[in-house]
C-alpha positions as MATLAB code, in Angstrom:
seq = 'XXXXXXXXXXXXXXXXXXXXXXXXXXXXXXXXXXXXXXXXXXXXXXXXXXXXXXXXXXXXXXXXXXXXXXXXXXXXXXXXXXXXXXXXXXXXXXXXXXXXXXXXXXXXXXXXXXXXXXXXXXXXXXXXXXXXXXXXXXXXXXXXXXXXXXXXXXXXXXXXXXXXXXXXXXXXXXXXXXXXXXXXXXXXXXXXXXXXXXXXXXXXXXXXXXXXXXXXXXXXXXXXXXXXXXXXXXXXXXXXXXXXXXXXXXXXXXXXXXXXXXXXXXXXXXXXXXXXXXXXXXXXXXXXXXXXXXXXXXXXXXXXXXXXXXXXXXXXXXXXXXXXXXXXXXXXXXXXXXXXXXXXXXXXXXXXXXXXXXXXXXXXXXXXXXXXXXXXXXXXXXXXXXXXXXXXXXXXXXXXXXXXXXXXXXXXXXXXXXXX';
ca = [
     133.611   96.673  106.501;
     136.896   95.899  107.876;
     137.619   92.552  109.477;
     136.771   93.040  112.978;
     133.618   94.087  115.030;
     133.854   97.936  114.949;
     132.016   98.464  118.274;
     132.249  102.048  119.718;
     133.191  100.354  122.969;
     136.472   99.812  121.559;
     136.407   95.903  121.326;
     139.215   95.811  118.817;
     141.507   97.811  121.091;
     140.547   95.759  124.200;
     141.242   92.453  122.117;
     144.731   93.694  120.995;
     146.086   93.513  124.475;
     143.767   91.748  126.748;
     141.353   89.635  125.204;
     141.213   86.864  122.346;
     138.169   87.943  120.167;
     137.512   85.884  117.010;
     137.835   87.968  113.849;
     134.465   88.680  112.214;
     133.644   89.262  108.572;
     130.900   92.055  108.665;
     129.419   93.308  105.746;
     128.395   96.557  103.825;
     125.441   97.523  101.965;
     125.204  100.206   99.311;
     128.084  102.129   98.043;
     126.464  104.178   95.246;
     127.368  107.932   95.248;
     129.770  107.255   98.081;
     127.213  106.580  100.719;
     127.694  103.193  102.627;
     125.689  101.402  105.514;
     127.432   98.749  107.495;
     126.497   96.747  110.502;
     128.360   95.138  113.263;
     127.281   93.385  116.582;
     127.422   90.526  119.097;
     125.183   88.131  120.569;
     126.124   86.868  123.989;
     124.665   84.302  126.323;
     126.101   83.346  129.817;
     124.689   80.650  132.344;
     125.640   81.614  135.794;
     125.495   79.840  139.160;
     125.844   82.159  142.080;
     126.331   81.454  145.955;
     126.301   84.763  148.168;
     126.867   84.627  151.927;
     124.293   86.368  154.388;
     124.412   90.185  154.409;
     125.688   91.931  157.665;
     123.177   93.217  160.026;
     120.992   96.113  159.542;
     122.664   99.527  158.990;
     125.342   98.215  156.523;
     124.762  100.022  153.176;
     126.295  100.216  149.782;
     126.779   96.433  149.251;
     126.840   95.019  145.692;
     126.191   91.422  146.055;
     123.006   89.664  145.477;
     121.757   88.856  148.989;
     119.897   91.030  151.521;
     119.162   88.136  153.873;
     121.129   88.364  156.909;
     120.592   84.599  157.969;
     121.023   82.478  155.060;
     122.917   82.016  151.756;
     121.369   82.997  148.346;
     121.988   80.612  145.558;
     120.675   81.566  142.052;
     121.107   80.152  138.488;
     120.217   82.451  135.758;
     120.848   82.748  131.755;
     121.381   86.177  130.350;
     123.960   88.321  128.925;
     127.333   89.010  130.746;
     128.912   92.576  131.404;
     128.203   93.491  127.631;
     124.956   93.293  126.564;
     124.315   91.991  123.043;
     124.747   94.632  120.445;
     123.150   95.495  117.021;
     124.771   98.542  115.533;
     124.387  100.397  112.200;
     126.958  102.913  110.648;
     126.093  105.295  107.923;
     128.967  106.677  106.050;
     128.715  109.808  103.918;
     130.698  110.383  100.763;
     134.151  111.900  101.663;
     133.969  115.504  101.340;
     136.978  117.895  101.250;
     139.044  115.273  103.073;
     136.425  114.783  105.810;
     134.831  111.425  106.504;
     131.561  111.751  108.192;
     129.692  108.789  109.910;
     126.660  108.213  111.912;
     126.568  105.355  114.470;
     123.264  103.950  116.130;
     123.957  101.044  118.673;
     121.218   99.142  120.265;
     122.431   97.003  123.201;
     119.506   94.528  124.192;
     119.542   92.057  126.982;
     117.947   88.456  126.529;
     116.572   87.773  130.036;
     113.069   88.503  131.193;
     112.411   91.476  133.268;
     112.423   91.362  137.089;
     110.366   93.388  139.404;
     111.099   91.370  142.751;
     113.151   94.585  144.070;
     109.796   96.625  143.792;
     107.865   94.245  145.771;
     105.942   92.850  142.911;
     105.013   89.177  142.817;
     103.508   88.955  139.155;
     104.985   86.447  136.674;
     108.156   87.859  135.035;
     108.382   85.324  132.340;
     106.607   87.562  129.812;
     108.112   90.899  130.792;
     110.564   92.208  128.112;
     110.336   96.020  128.877;
     114.028   96.444  129.967;
     115.509   94.603  127.274;
     116.110   97.485  124.868;
     118.882  100.064  125.535;
     119.916  102.604  122.796;
     123.512  103.478  124.344;
     124.924  104.891  121.277;
     123.703  107.641  118.712;
     126.396  110.001  117.483;
     127.909  111.504  114.499;
     131.661  111.926  113.726;
     133.564  114.093  111.286;
     137.193  112.950  110.910;
     139.907  114.558  108.785;
     143.582  115.597  108.726;
     142.915  118.029  111.785;
     141.450  115.458  113.827;
     137.772  114.234  114.664;
     134.799  115.867  116.034;
     132.159  113.601  117.844;
     128.750  114.693  118.977;
     125.908  112.569  120.406;
     125.458  109.930  122.860;
     128.678  107.970  123.430;
     130.967  105.997  125.981;
     132.463  108.731  128.308;
     136.370  109.244  128.382;
     137.114  109.160  132.120;
     137.846  105.669  132.978;
     136.579  104.419  129.504;
     139.872  102.546  128.754;
     139.802  101.098  132.104;
     136.733   99.255  131.264;
     137.706   98.585  127.836;
     140.854   96.836  128.642;
     139.184   94.589  131.320;
     139.097   90.991  129.903;
     135.866   90.477  131.539;
     134.381   93.233  129.214;
     133.665   90.141  127.052;
     132.669   87.822  129.760;
     130.521   88.052  133.101;
     132.859   88.984  135.996;
     131.202   89.827  139.394;
     127.695   88.857  140.006;
     125.082   91.527  140.233;
     121.552   91.799  141.719;
     118.861   90.073  139.937;
     117.053   93.377  138.908;
     120.190   94.208  136.795;
     120.256   93.100  133.196;
     123.907   92.714  133.160;
     126.637   91.491  135.407;
     129.151   93.873  136.787;
     132.589   92.723  135.466;
     134.949   94.736  137.469;
     132.488   97.810  137.916;
     132.835   98.735  141.483;
     135.819   96.312  142.069;
     138.723   97.794  139.939;
     137.159  100.965  138.311;
     134.001  102.885  138.035;
     131.405  102.890  135.438;
     131.815  105.777  133.257;
     128.523  105.366  131.439;
     127.241  106.404  127.961;
     126.213  110.128  127.766;
     125.280  113.192  125.467;
     128.546  115.068  124.619;
     130.527  117.013  122.294;
     134.177  115.731  121.980;
     137.406  116.560  119.908;
     140.152  114.239  119.332;
     143.574  115.150  117.785;
     145.127  113.270  114.986;
     147.417  110.315  115.768;
     150.855  111.425  116.259;
     152.904  108.233  116.179;
     150.457  106.394  118.515;
     149.751  109.631  120.813;
     146.255  111.221  120.850;
     144.614  113.749  123.012;
     140.797  113.896  123.452;
     138.618  116.714  125.318;
     134.839  116.202  126.110;
     132.207  118.652  127.279;
     129.215  116.730  128.525;
     126.015  116.750  130.272;
     126.665  117.129  133.975;
     125.644  114.556  136.666;
     124.491  114.632  140.283;
     127.696  114.695  142.616;
     126.074  113.864  145.826;
     122.437  113.170  147.307;
     122.354  116.996  148.282;
     123.180  118.193  144.922;
     120.407  120.879  143.977;
     120.919  121.478  140.405;
     123.588  120.646  137.387;
     124.302  124.175  135.915;
     127.762  123.534  134.637;
     129.258  121.170  132.343;
     131.228  118.178  133.059;
     134.453  118.290  131.419;
     136.709  115.080  130.724;
     140.092  114.594  128.988;
     142.217  111.577  128.030;
     145.891  111.376  126.694;
     146.534  107.923  125.190;
     149.430  106.074  123.477;
     149.111  102.807  121.533;
     151.923  101.343  119.407;
     152.524   97.812  117.966;
     156.115   96.888  117.324;
     157.857   94.030  115.432;
     158.366   90.642  117.068;
     154.723   90.479  118.623;
     155.555   93.380  120.913;
     152.734   95.949  121.681;
     152.066   98.646  124.300;
     149.688  101.177  125.486;
     149.174  103.751  128.045;
     146.696  106.536  128.890;
     145.790  109.136  131.448;
     142.128  110.473  131.968;
     140.435  113.086  133.868;
     137.065  114.414  135.037;
     135.941  117.727  136.703;
     132.496  119.116  137.366;
     130.987  121.614  139.979;
     127.365  121.729  141.331;
     125.601  123.579  144.015;
     124.168  121.967  147.123;
     120.535  122.457  148.002;
     119.853  125.436  150.433;
     117.421  123.686  152.814;
     118.468  124.651  156.538;
     119.126  121.045  157.295;
     121.691  120.438  154.553;
     125.354  120.758  155.592;
     126.969  123.485  153.518;
     123.783  124.726  152.082;
     124.093  126.488  148.862;
     127.940  125.771  148.575;
     129.562  123.802  145.781;
     130.291  120.268  145.552;
     133.217  119.224  143.303;
     133.872  116.157  141.305;
     137.745  115.802  140.396;
     139.321  112.589  139.501;
     142.119  111.032  137.450;
     142.670  107.496  136.058;
     145.578  105.600  134.351;
     146.707  102.430  132.654;
     149.672  100.690  131.150;
     149.456   97.567  129.098;
     152.287   95.532  127.712;
     152.282   92.553  125.439;
     154.859   90.380  123.832;
     153.718   87.451  121.637;
     150.890   85.677  123.530;
     151.728   87.260  127.033;
     149.851   90.506  127.976;
     150.248   92.301  131.155;
     147.976   95.312  132.398;
     147.643   97.626  135.234;
     145.201  100.367  135.736;
     143.584  102.370  138.365;
     142.006  105.762  139.505;
     141.443  108.125  142.431;
     139.611  111.236  143.130;
     137.087  113.081  145.293;
     133.360  113.058  144.914;
     133.318  110.150  142.461;
     131.213  107.563  144.046;
     131.587  103.715  144.438;
     130.106  102.085  141.467;
     129.461  104.581  138.693;
     131.380  107.938  138.240;
     129.161  110.412  140.163;
     126.520  108.023  141.809;
     124.490  111.090  142.955;
     124.283  109.348  146.254;
     122.600  106.023  145.089;
     125.348  103.531  146.055;
     127.315  105.604  148.590;
     127.096  109.413  149.183;
     130.035  111.274  147.694;
     130.054  113.627  150.659;
     129.952  113.175  154.383;
     127.611  114.556  157.182;
     129.452  117.903  157.011;
     129.180  118.182  153.183;
     132.882  117.402  152.577;
     133.671  115.275  149.521;
     135.042  111.693  150.230;
     138.009  110.229  148.673;
     137.989  107.298  146.267;
     140.504  105.134  144.684;
     140.865  101.695  143.129;
     142.958   99.471  140.859;
     143.010   96.412  138.581;
     145.937   94.109  137.629;
     145.726   91.443  135.096;
     147.514   88.769  133.114;
     146.316   86.839  130.061;
     148.232   84.267  128.034;
     147.171   83.339  124.450;
     148.271   79.569  124.262;
     147.484   79.162  120.675;
     145.118   80.887  118.119;
     142.099   78.991  119.832;
     142.682   79.059  123.566;
     143.606   81.776  125.927;
     143.803   81.758  129.751;
     143.521   84.948  131.943;
     143.161   86.023  135.595;
     142.788   89.497  137.181;
     142.049   91.087  140.454;
     140.684   94.445  141.445;
     139.436   96.923  144.316;
     137.439   99.857  144.761;
     137.884  101.724  147.865;
     136.068  104.695  149.812;
     137.980  106.358  152.538;
     136.614  107.832  155.715;
     136.829  111.541  156.162;
     137.745  113.037  159.584;
     133.966  113.525  160.386;
     133.254  109.824  159.573;
     136.000  108.754  161.861;
     134.724  111.113  164.679;
     131.150  109.907  164.424;
     132.033  106.235  163.811;
     130.639  105.456  160.479;
     131.084  101.785  160.822;
     128.165  100.875  158.361;
     129.455  102.589  155.440;
     131.140  100.486  152.657;
     134.753  100.495  152.775;
     135.747   98.333  149.882;
     134.456   96.069  146.739;
     137.070   93.537  145.587;
     136.800   90.564  143.010;
     139.268   88.148  141.360;
     138.276   86.368  138.069;
     139.962   83.367  136.415;
     138.901   82.430  132.918;
     139.450   80.075  130.001;
     138.418   81.176  126.401;
     138.001   79.138  123.286;
     137.704   80.460  119.703;
     135.845   77.633  117.774;
     135.862   79.709  114.628;
     136.284   83.211  113.269;
     133.012   84.391  114.819;
     132.165   82.088  117.656;
     133.606   82.167  121.110;
     133.227   80.118  124.281;
     134.080   81.076  127.988;
     134.448   79.176  131.213;
     134.968   81.399  134.191;
     135.164   81.583  138.021;
     134.624   84.774  140.177;
     135.117   85.405  143.917;
     134.125   88.825  145.098;
     133.657   90.398  148.519;
     132.333   93.357  150.215;
     133.887   95.010  153.180;
     132.583   97.745  155.568;
     134.301  100.172  157.782;
     133.348   98.110  160.954;
     134.949   94.883  159.484;
     131.801   93.260  158.447;
     132.022   91.431  155.167;
     129.913   89.657  152.636;
     131.299   87.327  149.577;
     129.968   85.378  146.703;
     131.177   82.691  144.453;
     130.272   82.490  140.759;
     130.707   79.792  138.115;
     129.852   81.135  134.531;
     129.766   79.491  131.107;
     128.950   81.546  127.982;
     129.326   81.998  124.242;
     129.507   84.889  121.962;
     128.806   85.461  118.355;
     130.290   88.285  116.624;
     129.616   90.003  113.128;
];
């Protein structure tokens, strides 16, 4: 197995410009008759202390921070995973046939903390609840040859995929999330949207001097709360470039997009009943590195997207207004990291995710609707050896509503990661 953790999340690519990930040895089993089994993975553990200010008054929806009390601060200490769960993955490679390499990947993403049903109003002891700890995020097959690569199965989606892969907090904690979550948020909802893992069929061209194009046809999602059915595919695409030059200089850039339509329900009380909702969005990124210094800017924009994950389906913030018209969403992330020496790296970044009022929202005075999530992170990373890493991190995050109400949180995190 090559000397780097081969996670389908693209950790190698992320590390090349924005992170300082230890090099892992990895290992392979078999090899007879051209068949080979390899394994890779991560164990990560983060201790976090979070203090979140009181929530605004009733009627303010869409907040991400961990405090629903309107009168007092919420202070919480926890031990769990960071933005990325732990990973145990297996790769099965078939014999190369007619110049085509065929591989199956199965990726299991477990969390370590116990379950929590407090958000369901249950009071039972949760120390023995391990139900939510298994997450099969990856199950796909690839065939790669001189004409490109075909992928079929469950994998990370293309749209805004590189936005999360290049965030330095992919390998740390980032913004605190509610106790019901098994992971932290990183900059999800405060710099980019979570693209998610989903069933798909994808084609990627060969590498033309660092330039590649990928096209994905995927399972559709709900666009808004009023979406009646998902009867047309979601289409995503990505154009990317990555190149390493002499003298420690590297660069990467990408553009990605998503498009999907879905009919609204036909109930008499539904605005634009039976008409089509539409999701259309674009994303971008540009990274530059010279020796130990790496700079990155990324962002996105579009209609019918949502505030936390791509196409929330009305869970966090409805993508359409009271007249059934799609809202505009956009966000960005700026980042600087510096590798002091092979063992230490410092980094800082800041991002926002925003939702704009439609004309109808302005007319009706929708002040309780969320306007933006924002967060800033500063961290110090130490590589103890080729496979063990420690991180110390501070995060400040704030939610702001259309009427000016705010809520904020401060978080300190200390964690460790083991790679193979």
